[in-house]
Residue frames as a rotation matrix with the C-alpha (Angstrom) as fourth column:
MET 1
0.565 0.825 0.000 0.00
0.825 -0.565 0.000 0.00
0.000 0.000 -1.000 0.00
ASN 2
0.379 -0.511 -0.771 2.88
0.200 -0.769 0.608 2.37
-0.903 -0.385 -0.189 0.79
GLN 3
-0.685 -0.648 0.334 4.34
0.418 0.025 0.908 1.75
-0.596 0.762 0.254 -2.67
GLU 4
-0.116 0.754 0.647 0.96
0.990 0.037 0.135 2.47
0.078 0.656 -0.751 -4.21
TRP 5
0.847 0.514 -0.136 0.79
0.530 -0.837 0.135 5.91
-0.044 -0.186 -0.981 -2.64
SER 6
-0.096 -0.920 -0.381 4.42
0.508 -0.374 0.776 6.85
-0.856 -0.119 0.503 -3.35
LEU 7
0.081 0.088 -0.993 5.11
-0.555 -0.824 -0.118 9.39
-0.828 0.560 -0.018 -6.08
ILE 8
-0.808 -0.421 -0.412 6.32
-0.577 0.426 0.697 6.71
-0.119 0.801 -0.587 -8.48
GLY 9
-0.779 0.569 0.262 3.36
0.499 0.817 -0.291 4.52
-0.379 -0.096 -0.920 -7.60
LEU 10
0.139 0.850 -0.508 0.90
0.194 -0.527 -0.828 7.34
-0.971 0.017 -0.238 -8.28
PHE 11
-0.251 -0.321 -0.913 2.68
-0.786 -0.483 0.386 8.12
-0.565 0.815 -0.131 -11.53
GLN 12
-0.988 -0.147 -0.041 2.28
-0.146 0.831 0.536 4.53
-0.045 0.536 -0.843 -12.67
LEU 13
-0.463 0.883 0.077 -1.37
0.644 0.394 -0.656 4.44
-0.609 -0.254 -0.751 -11.64
GLY 14
-0.058 0.455 -0.889 -2.09
-0.227 -0.873 -0.432 7.60
-0.972 0.176 0.154 -13.62
GLY 15
0.550 0.296 0.781 -1.44
0.560 0.563 -0.608 5.88
-0.620 0.772 0.144 -16.94
PRO 16
-0.056 -0.661 0.749 0.05
0.998 -0.043 0.037 7.25
0.008 0.750 0.662 -20.18
PHE 17
0.583 0.337 0.740 -1.27
0.432 -0.899 0.069 10.78
0.689 0.279 -0.669 -19.67
MET 18
0.852 -0.343 -0.396 1.15
0.303 -0.292 0.907 11.19
-0.427 -0.893 -0.145 -16.77
TRP 19
-0.031 -0.927 0.373 4.04
0.945 0.095 0.314 11.49
-0.327 0.362 0.873 -19.25
PRO 20
-0.072 0.015 0.997 2.86
0.588 -0.807 0.055 14.77
0.806 0.590 0.049 -20.82
LEU 21
0.898 0.409 0.164 1.99
0.095 -0.543 0.834 15.98
0.430 -0.733 -0.527 -17.32
LEU 22
0.521 -0.803 -0.291 5.54
0.690 0.195 0.697 15.17
-0.503 -0.563 0.655 -16.24
ALA 23
-0.316 -0.618 0.720 6.87
0.921 -0.383 0.075 17.22
0.229 0.687 0.690 -19.16
PHE 24
0.351 0.539 0.766 4.54
0.303 -0.839 0.452 20.09
0.886 0.074 -0.458 -18.23
SER 25
0.957 0.014 -0.291 5.68
0.289 -0.160 0.944 20.00
-0.033 -0.987 -0.157 -14.60
VAL 26
0.070 -0.997 -0.023 9.37
0.897 0.053 0.438 20.10
-0.436 -0.051 0.899 -15.59
ALA 27
-0.298 -0.131 0.945 8.70
0.741 -0.656 0.143 22.98
0.602 0.743 0.293 -18.01
THR 28
0.691 0.640 0.337 6.72
0.255 -0.651 0.715 24.89
0.677 -0.408 -0.613 -15.36
ILE 29
0.780 -0.456 -0.428 9.43
0.472 -0.020 0.881 24.55
-0.411 -0.890 0.200 -12.72
ALA 30
-0.185 -0.916 0.355 12.21
0.952 -0.079 0.294 25.42
-0.242 0.392 0.887 -15.19
LEU 31
-0.080 0.234 0.969 10.39
0.594 -0.769 0.235 28.49
0.800 0.595 -0.078 -16.52
SER 32
0.878 0.478 -0.004 9.45
0.264 -0.477 0.838 29.67
0.399 -0.737 -0.545 -13.03
VAL 33
0.510 -0.767 -0.390 13.00
0.641 0.037 0.766 29.38
-0.574 -0.640 0.511 -11.71
GLU 34
-0.336 -0.686 0.645 14.50
0.941 -0.261 0.214 31.01
0.022 0.679 0.734 -14.82
ARG 35
0.150 0.481 0.864 12.08
0.459 -0.808 0.370 33.97
0.876 0.341 -0.341 -14.77
ILE 36
0.954 0.161 -0.252 12.43
0.292 -0.317 0.902 34.52
0.066 -0.934 -0.350 -11.02
ALA 37
0.194 -0.966 -0.169 16.22
0.785 0.050 0.617 34.45
-0.588 -0.252 0.769 -11.36
TYR 38
-0.290 -0.275 0.917 16.11
0.871 -0.472 0.135 36.82
0.395 0.838 0.377 -14.36
LEU 39
0.515 0.574 0.637 13.97
0.247 -0.811 0.531 39.40
0.821 -0.116 -0.559 -12.57
ALA 40
0.900 -0.234 -0.367 16.01
0.360 -0.073 0.930 39.05
-0.244 -0.969 0.018 -9.38
TRP 41
-0.017 -0.985 0.175 19.29
0.938 0.044 0.344 39.55
-0.347 0.170 0.922 -11.27
HIS 42
-0.310 -0.040 0.950 18.09
0.639 -0.749 0.177 42.69
0.704 0.662 0.257 -13.04
ASN 43
-0.795 -0.018 -0.606 17.89
0.502 -0.579 -0.642 45.85
-0.339 -0.815 0.470 -10.98
LEU 44
-0.250 0.808 0.533 14.31
0.764 -0.174 0.621 47.11
0.595 0.563 -0.574 -11.26
SER 45
0.088 0.224 -0.971 14.57
0.863 -0.504 -0.038 49.81
-0.498 -0.834 -0.238 -8.60
VAL 46
0.223 0.121 0.967 13.59
0.825 -0.552 -0.121 53.10
0.519 0.825 -0.223 -10.23
GLU 47
0.938 0.333 -0.102 13.59
0.334 -0.780 0.528 55.68
0.096 -0.530 -0.843 -7.42
ARG 48
0.397 -0.856 -0.331 17.34
0.413 -0.155 0.897 55.73
-0.820 -0.493 0.292 -6.74
ILE 49
-0.468 -0.625 0.625 18.44
0.823 -0.050 0.566 56.17
-0.323 0.779 0.538 -10.35
LYS 50
0.327 0.672 0.664 15.66
0.808 -0.564 0.173 58.70
0.490 0.480 -0.727 -10.99
LYS 51
0.922 -0.007 -0.387 16.87
0.265 -0.719 0.643 60.93
-0.282 -0.695 -0.661 -8.13
ALA 52
0.001 -1.000 -0.030 20.48
0.492 -0.026 0.870 60.63
-0.870 -0.016 0.492 -9.30
VAL 53
-0.355 -0.064 0.933 19.54
0.928 -0.145 0.344 61.64
0.113 0.987 0.111 -12.87
GLU 54
0.685 0.690 0.234 17.44
0.634 -0.723 0.274 64.53
0.359 -0.039 -0.933 -11.59
GLU 55
0.688 -0.510 -0.515 20.34
0.224 -0.526 0.820 65.85
-0.690 -0.680 -0.248 -9.53
ALA 56
-0.329 -0.851 0.410 22.70
0.673 0.094 0.733 65.44
-0.662 0.517 0.542 -12.50
LEU 57
0.017 0.428 0.904 20.36
0.928 -0.344 0.145 67.37
0.373 0.836 -0.403 -14.79
LEU 58
0.914 0.401 -0.068 20.04
0.390 -0.815 0.429 70.22
0.117 -0.419 -0.901 -12.31
SER 59
0.562 -0.763 -0.320 23.78
0.071 -0.341 0.937 70.44
-0.824 -0.550 -0.137 -11.68
GLY 60
-0.445 -0.890 -0.102 25.40
-0.123 -0.051 0.991 69.58
-0.887 0.454 -0.087 -15.01
GLY 61
-0.007 0.534 -0.845 22.70
-0.939 -0.295 -0.179 69.19
-0.345 0.792 0.504 -17.64
THR 62
0.869 0.477 -0.128 22.15
-0.487 0.782 -0.390 66.30
-0.086 0.401 0.912 -20.02
GLY 63
0.242 -0.865 -0.439 25.88
-0.516 0.269 -0.814 65.64
0.822 0.423 -0.382 -20.46
GLU 64
-0.628 -0.466 0.623 26.38
-0.763 0.208 -0.612 64.78
0.156 -0.860 -0.486 -16.82
ALA 65
0.214 0.802 0.558 23.16
-0.781 0.483 -0.396 62.74
-0.587 -0.351 0.730 -16.75
GLU 66
0.783 0.026 -0.621 24.28
-0.512 0.594 -0.620 60.73
0.353 0.804 0.478 -19.80
THR 67
-0.244 -0.961 -0.134 27.66
-0.584 0.256 -0.770 60.01
0.774 -0.110 -0.623 -18.21
LEU 68
-0.466 0.154 0.871 25.94
-0.840 0.233 -0.491 58.86
-0.278 -0.960 0.021 -15.04
LEU 69
0.553 0.806 0.210 23.53
-0.664 0.579 -0.473 56.54
-0.503 0.122 0.856 -16.87
GLU 70
0.620 -0.380 -0.687 26.16
-0.512 0.467 -0.720 55.10
0.595 0.798 0.095 -19.21
ALA 71
-0.471 -0.842 0.262 28.26
-0.732 0.207 -0.649 54.17
0.493 -0.498 -0.714 -16.18
GLU 72
0.127 0.604 0.787 25.45
-0.882 0.432 -0.189 52.01
-0.454 -0.670 0.588 -14.80
LYS 73
-0.764 -0.392 0.513 25.64
-0.217 0.904 0.368 48.25
-0.608 0.170 -0.776 -15.27
ARG 74
-0.820 0.412 -0.397 23.69
-0.391 0.103 0.915 46.64
0.418 0.905 0.077 -18.09
ARG 75
-0.595 0.613 -0.519 21.44
0.666 0.738 0.108 44.83
0.449 -0.281 -0.848 -15.65
ASN 76
-0.659 0.392 -0.642 20.11
0.262 -0.681 -0.684 48.19
-0.706 -0.618 0.346 -14.42
THR 77
-0.344 0.595 0.726 16.95
0.937 0.265 0.227 48.16
-0.058 0.759 -0.649 -16.53
PRO 78
0.684 0.666 -0.298 15.55
0.638 -0.744 -0.197 51.61
-0.353 -0.056 -0.934 -15.64
ALA 79
0.010 -0.763 -0.647 18.92
0.043 -0.646 0.762 53.22
-0.999 -0.035 0.026 -16.41
SER 80
-0.778 -0.310 0.546 18.75
0.507 0.202 0.838 52.14
-0.370 0.929 0.000 -20.06
ILE 81
0.129 0.910 0.395 15.23
0.984 -0.168 0.065 53.59
0.126 0.380 -0.916 -20.40
LEU 82
0.732 0.120 -0.671 16.17
0.369 -0.897 0.243 56.89
-0.573 -0.425 -0.701 -18.79
LEU 83
-0.378 -0.917 -0.124 19.30
0.248 -0.230 0.941 57.04
-0.892 0.325 0.314 -20.96
ALA 84
-0.481 0.307 0.821 17.09
0.873 0.086 0.479 56.96
0.077 0.948 -0.310 -24.07
LEU 85
0.633 0.753 -0.181 15.08
0.773 -0.629 0.086 59.81
-0.049 -0.194 -0.980 -22.56
VAL 86
0.474 -0.512 -0.717 18.09
0.145 -0.757 0.637 62.01
-0.868 -0.406 -0.285 -21.79
LYS 87
-0.528 -0.773 0.352 19.98
0.446 0.100 0.889 61.27
-0.722 0.627 0.292 -25.04
ASN 88
-0.472 0.417 0.777 17.03
0.849 -0.022 0.528 62.23
0.237 0.909 -0.343 -27.23
ALA 89
0.233 0.577 -0.783 15.90
0.764 -0.607 -0.220 65.28
-0.602 -0.546 -0.582 -25.25
ARG 90
-0.459 -0.532 -0.712 17.94
0.032 -0.811 0.585 67.57
-0.888 0.245 0.389 -27.50
TYR 91
-0.970 0.075 0.231 15.95
0.240 0.143 0.960 66.43
0.039 0.987 -0.157 -30.55
GLY 92
-0.562 0.801 0.205 12.60
-0.687 -0.590 0.423 67.55
0.460 0.097 0.883 -29.20
GLU 93
-0.328 0.500 0.802 9.73
-0.807 0.292 -0.513 66.10
-0.490 -0.815 0.307 -27.23
ARG 94
0.652 0.685 -0.326 8.27
-0.751 0.523 -0.404 63.93
-0.106 0.508 0.855 -29.99
ARG 95
0.277 -0.629 -0.726 11.47
-0.405 0.609 -0.682 62.08
0.871 0.483 -0.086 -30.82
MET 96
-0.666 -0.536 0.519 12.37
-0.664 0.108 -0.740 61.79
0.340 -0.837 -0.428 -27.13
GLU 97
-0.015 0.759 0.651 9.04
-0.858 0.324 -0.397 60.20
-0.513 -0.565 0.647 -26.27
LYS 98
0.769 0.294 -0.568 9.21
-0.593 0.660 -0.462 57.77
0.239 0.692 0.682 -29.19
ALA 99
-0.099 -0.906 -0.412 12.75
-0.418 0.414 -0.809 56.67
0.903 0.092 -0.419 -28.30
THR 100
-0.676 -0.127 0.726 11.87
-0.737 0.093 -0.670 56.27
0.018 -0.988 -0.156 -24.63
GLU 101
0.345 0.895 0.282 8.71
-0.839 0.429 -0.335 54.30
-0.421 -0.121 0.899 -25.38
ALA 102
0.615 -0.170 -0.770 10.57
-0.508 0.661 -0.552 52.00
0.602 0.731 0.321 -27.77
GLU 103
-0.488 -0.871 -0.061 13.29
-0.439 0.305 -0.845 51.30
0.754 -0.386 -0.531 -25.21
ALA 104
-0.485 0.383 0.786 10.74
-0.827 0.091 -0.555 50.74
-0.284 -0.919 0.273 -22.44
ARG 105
0.619 0.755 -0.216 8.72
-0.780 0.559 -0.281 48.32
-0.092 0.342 0.935 -24.59
GLU 106
0.292 -0.600 -0.745 11.83
-0.388 0.638 -0.665 46.33
0.874 0.483 -0.047 -25.44
ARG 107
-0.722 -0.608 0.330 12.98
-0.514 0.152 -0.844 46.11
0.464 -0.779 -0.422 -21.82
ILE 108
-0.173 0.752 0.636 9.53
-0.864 0.194 -0.464 45.10
-0.472 -0.630 0.617 -20.58
ARG 109
0.647 0.363 -0.670 9.28
-0.691 0.650 -0.316 42.53
0.321 0.668 0.671 -23.39
ARG 110
-0.247 -0.829 -0.501 12.50
-0.340 0.558 -0.757 40.95
0.907 -0.017 -0.420 -22.14
LEU 111
-0.760 0.004 0.649 11.18
-0.648 0.054 -0.759 40.90
-0.038 -0.999 -0.039 -18.59
GLU 112
0.148 0.944 0.294 7.92
-0.802 0.289 -0.523 39.25
-0.578 -0.159 0.800 -19.73
ASN 113
-0.159 -0.274 -0.948 9.65
-0.859 0.511 -0.004 36.74
0.486 0.814 -0.317 -22.00
GLY 114
-0.853 -0.151 -0.500 8.26
-0.003 0.958 -0.286 33.28
0.522 -0.242 -0.818 -21.19
PHE 115
-0.748 0.622 0.234 5.16
-0.454 -0.221 -0.863 34.52
-0.485 -0.751 0.448 -19.38
ASN 116
0.046 0.800 -0.598 2.94
-0.997 0.074 0.022 33.33
0.062 0.595 0.801 -22.24
TYR 117
-0.375 -0.231 -0.898 4.34
-0.294 0.948 -0.121 29.81
0.879 0.219 -0.423 -21.82
LEU 118
-0.999 0.034 0.033 3.37
-0.024 0.236 -0.971 29.85
-0.040 -0.971 -0.235 -18.14
THR 119
-0.315 0.947 -0.067 -0.22
-0.768 -0.296 -0.568 30.79
-0.558 -0.127 0.820 -19.01
ALA 120
0.033 0.273 -0.961 -0.27
-0.843 0.524 0.120 28.10
0.536 0.807 0.248 -21.73
LEU 121
-0.734 -0.376 -0.566 0.94
-0.038 0.854 -0.519 25.48
0.678 -0.360 -0.641 -19.24
ALA 122
-0.867 0.458 0.198 -1.66
-0.297 -0.156 -0.942 26.64
-0.401 -0.875 0.272 -16.73
SER 123
0.075 0.923 -0.378 -4.34
-0.952 -0.047 -0.304 25.88
-0.298 0.382 0.875 -19.34
LEU 124
0.033 -0.114 -0.993 -2.88
-0.715 0.691 -0.103 22.72
0.698 0.714 -0.059 -20.88
ALA 125
-0.868 -0.497 0.002 -2.02
-0.355 0.616 -0.703 20.89
0.349 -0.611 -0.711 -17.66
PRO 126
-0.536 0.709 0.459 -5.57
-0.441 0.228 -0.868 20.63
-0.720 -0.668 0.191 -16.19
LEU 127
0.358 0.670 -0.651 -7.02
-0.917 0.120 -0.380 19.86
-0.177 0.733 0.657 -19.62
THR 128
-0.249 -0.539 -0.804 -4.55
-0.603 0.736 -0.307 17.01
0.758 0.409 -0.509 -20.03
GLY 129
-0.942 -0.078 0.326 -5.38
-0.325 0.450 -0.832 15.88
-0.082 -0.890 -0.449 -16.50
PHE 130
-0.072 0.991 0.114 -9.11
-0.694 0.032 -0.720 15.86
-0.717 -0.131 0.685 -17.28
LEU 131
0.288 0.117 -0.951 -8.42
-0.893 0.392 -0.222 13.95
0.346 0.913 0.217 -20.49
GLY 132
-0.701 -0.607 -0.375 -6.51
-0.392 0.767 -0.508 11.34
0.596 -0.209 -0.776 -18.50
THR 133
-0.741 0.496 0.452 -9.37
-0.417 0.188 -0.889 11.13
-0.527 -0.847 0.067 -16.02
VAL 134
0.279 0.879 -0.388 -11.95
-0.881 0.074 -0.467 10.61
-0.381 0.472 0.795 -18.75
SER 135
0.000 -0.373 -0.928 -9.75
-0.717 0.647 -0.260 7.95
0.697 0.665 -0.267 -20.33
GLY 136
-0.920 -0.387 0.059 -9.34
-0.299 0.598 -0.744 6.26
0.252 -0.702 -0.666 -16.95
MET 137
-0.380 0.866 0.325 -13.07
-0.620 0.022 -0.784 6.38
-0.686 -0.500 0.529 -16.26
ILE 138
0.330 0.458 -0.826 -13.74
-0.927 0.321 -0.193 4.76
0.177 0.829 0.530 -19.63
GLY 139
-0.436 -0.591 -0.679 -11.37
-0.410 0.802 -0.435 1.95
0.801 0.089 -0.592 -18.67
ALA 140
-0.909 0.116 0.399 -12.98
-0.366 0.235 -0.901 1.66
-0.198 -0.965 -0.171 -15.22
PHE 141
0.017 1.000 0.017 -16.49
-0.789 0.024 -0.614 1.39
-0.614 -0.003 0.789 -16.62
LYS 142
0.160 -0.045 -0.986 -15.26
-0.813 0.561 -0.158 -1.09
0.560 0.827 0.053 -19.23
SER 143
-0.832 -0.508 -0.221 -13.92
-0.264 0.714 -0.649 -3.27
0.488 -0.481 -0.728 -16.41
ILE 144
-0.626 0.684 0.374 -17.24
-0.496 0.021 -0.868 -2.95
-0.602 -0.729 0.326 -14.60
ALA 145
0.243 0.776 -0.582 -19.15
-0.953 0.079 -0.293 -3.88
-0.182 0.626 0.759 -17.74
SER 146
0.044 -0.300 -0.953 -17.05
-0.597 0.757 -0.265 -6.98
0.801 0.580 -0.146 -18.34
ALA 147
-0.860 -0.371 0.350 -17.02
-0.489 0.407 -0.772 -8.10
0.144 -0.835 -0.531 -14.70
THR 148
-0.405 0.723 -0.559 -19.42
0.265 0.678 0.685 -10.89
0.875 0.129 -0.467 -13.75
GLU 149
0.429 0.509 -0.746 -19.70
0.873 -0.021 0.488 -9.55
0.233 -0.861 -0.453 -10.23
VAL 150
-0.035 -0.374 0.927 -19.35
0.155 -0.918 -0.365 -5.84
0.987 0.131 0.091 -9.40
ASN 151
0.345 0.101 -0.933 -18.23
0.933 0.070 0.353 -4.80
0.101 -0.992 -0.070 -5.93
ALA 152
0.978 0.103 -0.183 -17.43
0.145 -0.962 0.232 -1.45
-0.152 -0.254 -0.955 -4.30
GLN 153
0.250 -0.963 -0.103 -13.68
0.099 -0.081 0.992 -2.04
-0.963 -0.258 0.075 -4.38
LEU 154
-0.214 -0.288 0.934 -13.65
0.913 0.282 0.296 -2.56
-0.348 0.915 0.202 -8.14
VAL 155
0.602 0.532 0.595 -15.53
0.706 -0.703 -0.086 0.71
0.373 0.472 -0.799 -8.72
ALA 156
0.930 -0.228 -0.287 -13.50
0.027 -0.739 0.673 2.73
-0.366 -0.634 -0.681 -6.18
ASN 157
0.056 -0.977 0.207 -10.12
0.447 0.210 0.869 1.55
-0.893 0.044 0.448 -7.49
GLY 158
-0.111 -0.051 0.992 -10.97
0.994 -0.028 0.110 2.51
0.022 0.998 0.053 -11.05
ILE 159
0.787 0.500 0.362 -12.25
0.497 -0.861 0.107 5.96
0.365 0.096 -0.926 -10.05
TYR 160
0.815 -0.487 -0.314 -9.35
-0.033 -0.580 0.814 7.01
-0.579 -0.653 -0.489 -7.80
GLU 161
-0.140 -0.865 0.482 -6.81
0.660 0.282 0.697 5.83
-0.738 0.415 0.531 -10.36
ALA 162
0.118 0.268 0.956 -8.58
0.952 -0.305 -0.031 7.91
0.283 0.914 -0.291 -13.01
LEU 163
0.931 0.356 0.083 -8.60
0.312 -0.891 0.330 11.04
0.191 -0.281 -0.940 -10.83
ILE 164
0.329 -0.883 -0.334 -4.83
0.676 -0.027 0.737 11.01
-0.660 -0.468 0.588 -10.26
THR 165
-0.396 -0.497 0.772 -4.17
0.907 -0.340 0.246 12.81
0.140 0.798 0.586 -13.54
THR 166
0.482 0.640 0.599 -6.64
0.476 -0.765 0.435 15.56
0.736 0.076 -0.672 -12.58
VAL 167
0.878 -0.197 -0.436 -4.83
0.372 -0.293 0.881 16.12
-0.301 -0.936 -0.185 -9.29
PHE 168
-0.104 -0.992 0.068 -1.45
0.786 -0.041 0.617 16.38
-0.610 0.118 0.784 -11.01
GLY 169
-0.239 0.067 0.969 -2.82
0.850 -0.468 0.243 18.63
0.470 0.881 0.055 -13.76
LEU 170
0.766 0.583 0.272 -4.44
0.351 -0.733 0.582 21.02
0.539 -0.350 -0.766 -11.28
GLY 171
0.638 -0.608 -0.473 -1.28
0.524 -0.108 0.845 21.09
-0.564 -0.787 0.250 -9.17
ILE 172
-0.384 -0.790 0.479 0.82
0.893 -0.185 0.410 22.12
-0.235 0.585 0.776 -12.17
ALA 173
0.059 0.505 0.861 -1.74
0.668 -0.661 0.342 24.78
0.742 0.555 -0.376 -13.13
ILE 174
0.910 0.281 -0.305 -1.72
0.411 -0.504 0.760 26.26
0.060 -0.817 -0.574 -9.62
VAL 175
0.164 -0.937 -0.308 2.08
0.651 -0.132 0.748 26.57
-0.741 -0.323 0.588 -9.61
ALA 176
-0.476 -0.350 0.807 2.12
0.873 -0.298 0.385 28.11
0.106 0.888 0.447 -13.12
LEU 177
0.352 0.714 0.605 -0.64
0.567 -0.677 0.469 30.61
0.745 0.178 -0.643 -12.34
LEU 178
0.841 -0.078 -0.535 0.83
0.474 -0.367 0.800 31.59
-0.259 -0.927 -0.272 -8.99
THR 179
-0.174 -0.984 -0.042 4.26
0.747 -0.160 0.646 32.20
-0.642 0.081 0.762 -10.51
TYR 180
-0.349 0.096 0.932 2.78
0.833 -0.424 0.356 34.12
0.429 0.901 0.068 -13.45
ASN 181
0.651 0.716 0.251 0.69
0.511 -0.658 0.553 36.42
0.561 -0.232 -0.795 -11.25
LEU 182
0.643 -0.495 -0.585 3.58
0.499 -0.308 0.810 37.18
-0.581 -0.813 0.049 -8.89
LEU 183
-0.398 -0.880 0.258 5.95
0.760 -0.158 0.631 37.95
-0.515 0.447 0.732 -11.76
ILE 184
-0.201 0.381 0.902 3.50
0.791 -0.480 0.379 40.01
0.578 0.790 -0.205 -13.83
GLN 185
0.839 0.481 -0.254 2.68
0.529 -0.613 0.587 42.07
0.127 -0.627 -0.768 -10.76
ARG 186
0.211 -0.856 -0.473 6.38
0.541 -0.300 0.786 42.87
-0.814 -0.422 0.399 -10.33
VAL 187
-0.612 -0.434 0.661 6.73
0.785 -0.230 0.576 43.85
-0.098 0.871 0.481 -13.99
ASP 188
0.250 0.796 0.552 3.56
0.742 -0.523 0.419 46.00
0.622 0.305 -0.721 -13.88
THR 189
0.784 -0.031 -0.620 4.86
0.504 -0.551 0.665 47.78
-0.362 -0.834 -0.416 -10.78
PHE 190
-0.275 -0.959 -0.063 8.16
0.619 -0.227 0.752 48.44
-0.735 0.167 0.657 -12.54
ALA 191
-0.421 0.172 0.891 6.35
0.845 -0.283 0.454 49.77
0.330 0.944 -0.026 -15.64
ALA 192
0.683 0.726 0.081 4.28
0.620 -0.635 0.461 52.16
0.386 -0.264 -0.884 -13.50
ASP 193
0.534 -0.566 -0.628 7.39
0.464 -0.425 0.777 53.39
-0.706 -0.707 0.036 -11.64
VAL 194
-0.520 -0.756 0.398 9.27
0.731 -0.154 0.664 53.97
-0.441 0.636 0.633 -14.91
THR 195
0.001 0.622 0.783 6.34
0.842 -0.423 0.335 55.88
0.539 0.659 -0.524 -16.41
LYS 196
0.892 0.331 -0.309 6.23
0.452 -0.680 0.577 58.19
-0.019 -0.654 -0.756 -13.40
ALA 197
0.150 -0.927 -0.345 10.01
0.509 -0.227 0.830 58.67
-0.847 -0.300 0.438 -13.45
VAL 198
-0.503 -0.305 0.809 9.97
0.864 -0.167 0.475 59.56
-0.009 0.938 0.348 -17.15
THR 199
0.439 0.762 0.476 7.18
0.703 -0.621 0.347 62.08
0.560 0.182 -0.808 -16.59
ASP 200
0.828 -0.164 -0.536 9.02
0.375 -0.548 0.748 63.70
-0.416 -0.820 -0.392 -13.68
LEU 201
-0.169 -0.985 -0.021 12.30
0.574 -0.115 0.811 63.89
-0.801 0.125 0.585 -15.61
GLU 202
-0.147 0.217 0.965 10.58
0.929 -0.304 0.210 65.42
0.339 0.927 -0.157 -18.63
ALA 203
0.869 0.493 0.052 9.47
0.427 -0.797 0.427 68.23
0.252 -0.349 -0.903 -16.35
THR 204
0.497 -0.773 -0.396 13.07
0.312 -0.266 0.912 68.61
-0.810 -0.576 0.109 -15.10
LEU 205
-0.354 -0.621 0.699 14.37
0.872 0.051 0.486 68.73
-0.338 0.782 0.524 -18.69
ILE 206
0.305 0.551 0.777 11.92
0.738 -0.653 0.173 71.52
0.602 0.520 -0.606 -19.51
GLU 207
0.943 0.083 -0.323 12.84
0.303 -0.618 0.725 73.36
-0.139 -0.782 -0.608 -16.31
THR 208
0.202 -0.961 -0.190 16.57
0.325 -0.117 0.939 73.25
-0.924 -0.251 0.288 -17.07
GLY 209
0.502 0.069 -0.862 16.06
-0.651 -0.625 -0.430 74.21
-0.569 0.777 -0.269 -20.72
SER 210
-0.531 -0.778 0.336 17.56
-0.413 0.583 0.700 70.92
-0.740 0.233 -0.631 -21.95
MET 211
0.083 0.666 0.742 14.59
0.515 0.608 -0.604 70.05
-0.853 0.432 -0.292 -24.14
GLY 212
-0.905 -0.419 -0.072 15.15
0.126 -0.427 0.895 70.78
-0.406 0.801 0.439 -27.82
SER 213
-0.109 0.882 -0.459 12.47
-0.692 -0.399 -0.601 71.85
-0.713 0.252 0.654 -30.24
ASP 214
0.198 0.283 0.938 10.76
0.376 0.862 -0.339 69.40
-0.905 0.420 0.065 -32.59
ARG 215
-0.695 -0.472 -0.542 11.98
-0.348 -0.439 0.828 69.55
-0.629 0.764 0.141 -36.15
ALA 216
0.354 0.871 -0.341 9.54
-0.733 0.032 -0.680 69.38
-0.581 0.491 0.649 -39.01
């Protein structure tokens, strides 16, 4: 009985649909770990760099701000967005906004890379689990139909074996959805912070006279 309820035992009882579920679980864990590590490695703190750029603009203009931002490490994501803002300020508001938006979109795209796979896994895993359950129930009822004498144990065994794939599928979906929601919330917070920082620095650029005029 102990073997039956071990992880390997449950896997064997689940039937052939446990193999795609195993692949989904490995993919979910790998994607979750990779995305968490990626977001943790990249510096998404906006307030510190925003204040430093603001001080640089007020004291030395865009030249000092550019030097400050270019000295930041590549993993400082907000620095690259603010650098696009400062570098293009001299060309006018329209070009500056387009360059900043393009850089922000690209950086956010990199942060969100793989999120669509997590949502796909969250949908595919329970569906595969339900498919395995239906297949198992068909087999259980086939055994009941061919049995000369039906007892409660025969029915119960077939049903709980069929439901194993549903449990595994739902478990994978929960992990995928939980990871996705936590990560997307972090990226959305970063996007909101960057938007506010860009707006504030645009006002500083206008105040210091660093904003060029749009060319026709």
